DODO-487933 format. One record per residue (C-alpha): residue in three letters; x, y, z. Coordinates in steps of 0.05 Angstrom, whole numbers, plus 5000, padded with zeros to 4 digits. Layout:
   code      u      v      w
    ala      X      Y      Z
...
//
This chain:
   code      u      v      w
    met   5001   4998   5002
    leu   5057   5048   5017
    ala   5087   5036   4946
    leu   5027   5063   4915
    phe   5037   5129   4943
    ala   5114   5130   4940
    asn   5120   5151   4868
    gln   5080   5220   4877
    ala   5109   5281   4874
    tyr   5096   5338   4915
    ala   5097   5410   4899
    asp   5099   5469   4942
    ile   5041   5521   4951
    gly   5072   5573   4909
    ser   5077   5526   4848
    leu   5002   5505   4861
    met   4982   5576   4860
    lys   5016   5594   4795
    lys   4987   5534   4761
    val   4917   5551   4785
    asn   4931   5620   4765
    lys   4951   5601   4701
    val   4902   5548   4680
    leu   4837   5579   4721
    ile   4841   5651   4739
    asn   4875   5687   4685
    pro   4829   5655   4630
    phe   4771   5670   4669
    ile   4788   5740   4679
    val   4809   5752   4604
    phe   4741   5720   4589
    leu   4705   5769   4630
    phe   4742   5828   4605
    ala   4728   5806   4531
    leu   4657   5801   4548
    ala   4658   5873   4581
    leu   4688   5901   4520
    val   4639   5867   4478
    tyr   4585   5896   4517
    phe   4615   5968   4509
    leu   4623   5955   4436
    tyr   4551   5937   4428
    gly   4529   5999   4467
    leu   4572   6042   4420
    val   4542   6017   4363
    ala   4473   6025   4388
    phe   4493   6091   4406
    ile   4520   6113   4338
    ala   4466   6072   4297
    ser   4409   6116   4326
    pro   4422   6189   4323
    glu   4351   6204   4317
    asn   4322   6161   4368
    ala   4336   6189   4443
    glu   4315   6121   4476
    lys   4362   6080   4434
    arg   4421   6127   4449
    glu   4408   6126   4521
    glu   4407   6051   4522
    gly   4472   6057   4484
    lys   4504   6095   4535
    gln   4482   6055   4591
    his   4514   5996   4557
    met   4580   6031   4547
    ile   4581   6056   4616
    trp   4570   5987   4643
    gly   4619   5960   4599
    val   4673   6006   4621
    ile   4651   5992   4697
    gly   4660   5921   4680
    met   4733   5927   4648
    phe   4749   5969   4708
    ile   4726   5910   4755
    met   4770   5861   4717
    met   4828   5905   4716
    ala   4819   5913   4791
    val   4816   5841   4809
    phe   4874   5832   4768
    thr   4913   5886   4809
    ile   4890   5859   4876
    met   4913   5788   4857
    gln   4982   5823   4836
    ile   4984   5856   4899
    leu   4967   5788   4939
    ala   5017   5748   4902
    asn   5075   5798   4912
    thr   5057   5798   4989
    leu   5057   5721   4992
    gly   5123   5723   4953
    ser   5092   5696   4884
    thr   5089   5724   4820
    ile   5030   5734   4769
    thr   5037   5750   4700
    ile   4994   5785   4655
    pro   4959   5736   4616
    his   4975   5733   4543
    asn   4982   5678   4493
//
């Protein structure tokens, strides 16, 4: 029974955090940022496409505002993650492919 567990490799918490960050958290943040950007662009198109309709322009403004708020929140989350990682002695890199 002990031989079954003897071949397992153990990693420290830092490498686990880096792996979780790289595989789960960064792609999720990038996805939410892209979603907020698409929402902003949708509002921009709605705002520009309806110059005569005040209701559609107001709706487009609201979409743009919420898109900017969403992008701001994603950047704030990433910044907070960097501060926490630096405090704990780990590093977080900006997600890119």
